[in-house]
Every structure is written in C-alpha cells, then in structure tokens.
C-alpha positions, 0 to 999 in steps of 0.5 A, a space after each residue: 549483487 542484485 538490488 533489493 527492490 526492483 522497478 518495472 514499467 509497463 506503459 503508465 503502470 510501475 511494479 515495485 518489487 521487493 526482491 530478497 526471495 531467499 529471506 521471504 523479502 525481509 526487510 534489512 537496511 538496504 531493502 528498506 532504503 531502496 524501497 523508500 527511494 523506488 516508492 519516491 521515484 515512482 510518485 514523482 514520475 508523471 508517466 506512472 499513473 498507477 503502482 502495484 507493490 509485490 514481493 519476489 518468491 513466494 512471500 509478499 513481506 515477512 517484516 523486519 529482518 530479525 537477524 539485523 534487528 537482533 545485531 542492532 539490539 546488541 550494538 545499542 538497544 537505545 537506537 535499535 528502533 531508529 529505523 521506525 523514523 528512518 524508514 518505516 514511517 516514510 515508506 508508509 507515508 509514501 504509500 498512503 499519500 502517493 498521488 495515484 493508485 497503489 495496489 498491494 499484490 500479496 502473492 504470499 506470507 504477509 506479516 508485521 510491517 508487511 501487513 502494514 505496507 499492504 494495508 497502506 495501499 489503496 487496494 489489495 489482491 490476495 493469494 489463495 491461502 496466503 498467510 497474514 498476521 501482525 506478529 509484533 506481540 509474539 516478539 513483545 512489541 506493539 504495532 508499527 507501520 500504521 498498523 494500529 490505525 489501518 488494521 483497526 479501520 479495515 476490520 474494526 477496533 475489537 477484532 483488530 485488538 484480537 489479531 494484534 494482542 493474540 498475534 493470531 494469523 489469518 488467511 486471505 480468505 478471512 481478510 475479504 470476509 473482514 473487509 481488508 481486501 476484495 479479491 482472492 485469486 489463485 497464487 500464479 494470477 496475483 500479480 497479473 490481476 493487480 497489474 490489470 487492475 492498475 492498468 484499469 486505474 492508470 487509464 482514469 482520472 489520476 488527479 481525482 483519484 489523488 484527491 479521493 485519497 486525500 479526503 478519505 484519509 483526512 475525513 477520520 479526523 474532521 468534522 462533518 462541516 470540515 469535510 464538507 468544506 474540503 470536498 467543496 474545495 476539491 471539487 472546484 479544483 477538479 472542475 478546472 482540469 482537462 479530465 473532468 471538462 473532457 469527461 462532461 463533454 464525452 458524456 453529453 456526446 455519448 462518447 467514452 471519456 479519455 482521461 489524461 491524468 491532467 
C-alpha cells in the first residue's frame, strides 16, 4: 500500500507530493493526516530551506473526498466537519507560516481546499490550461482552508465574491491576469520549474524570507505605526545574523554573497 503523501529531498529542497492520482488527489482522512505530518516534518528540518507542494498525476488537488464526506454526513452530520479544525486549518497554517518559502506546483485541476492550499503557499507555478475553482457553493457550502481571506487578497473582494458565489471555474491564465500567480508553464514543465525556483530560494537568506512572510501576513491587521515598529524589530534581529553581516561584507568586497540560512 503506497503512502498518500510522499516527501522527496534534493539538497535543500523538499518536494511534498499528494499521491492519490487515481482520485485526482482528493483528500481523505489518511491523506490529510499524512499531509499535515509531512509539512510539519519539512518545516522542522533545518536542512530544508525551500519546499514545493504538488500533486501526483494530472491534478494538483480537487479538495475533500466527497465519498468520505457523504459517509461522514450519514454517520453524524453534526461531527462531519470536525475535519476543518483537525486537518484543513492546521495544513493551511503550516503552509502559510512555514519559516521558509513554499511554492505550489499546480500541475492540473485545483479546486476547493486544493485551491486554498495553493493560495496558502508563497508562490505558485501553474500548468497552462489548468482548471481552478472554489466549488464550495456548488455543494451548498461556504469557503474553508482560508479561501475567504487568501482569494480576496489575491484577486480583490468583488472578483472573489463572483468566484465563490457562482463557483465559476477559471484557468491558470486567468489566475496570472488576476494576480494569483506570476508564472504559467507547459504542464510537463510545472514541477521542474517550481523546483528550480525553490532551488534559487533555498540558496537565499532563509531567516529574512521567514521574517518577510510574517511581516506581510501581519500587516493586514496592523496599523501603520505597528507595522513600522514590527519592521524595525525584525530588521534589528536580522542584523545579528551571519547572512546579513556576510552579505554586507560581500557587497563591499564586490563579491556575491553566500547565504547559509543563519
């Protein structure tokens, strides 16, 4: 029996793959548990300095396994959504707060919680012609996996309402035009392009990346004076790192800095 989530390591890059290709990487309980554990593992591994999240086969992730969900509703509709707190929310938080860059390699269909996971990553590389969508209202539900926040931030409130209320699918090309992603590549190049981007980031100042992720996320709920204070504190902390001090010395010596992540 194969594992539903696989971790592959190449130097400082870890690729986390949801591996239920026969179900378009739909999320059943074992897969959600395995994905949460995999993300916790790569987050805690100091040898990993950048992460790629992708799906096996022709889909990225189509969200909740509705067969499993139907069984949960039949068993006890009152507890059928415990998975949101138990699995989906921790997965999204693990992606969004990972102290290193995370890139979604969206190799195909990306729907529901799958779209939430992709938007919780820092960067996205999308396959040309891939279909994305919210899908929740099509089955009488509202957003989960952070989509009510991340989608509206990415595309604006008005378009987010359109995509959620109408459950209208959109293409990877639309995603780029609307600000969700900066890169669309041929399907066969998605994973290699995302890994190349991860390799570039893995050679950079990991602590600075982590601080920048926190700053951008926190700034949405802070006043300008609070933002300025937080930036000052982060800069002071980063000023003590070997990466910053070494980069300044390299600049003055007209050399290329070598970041170690410390």
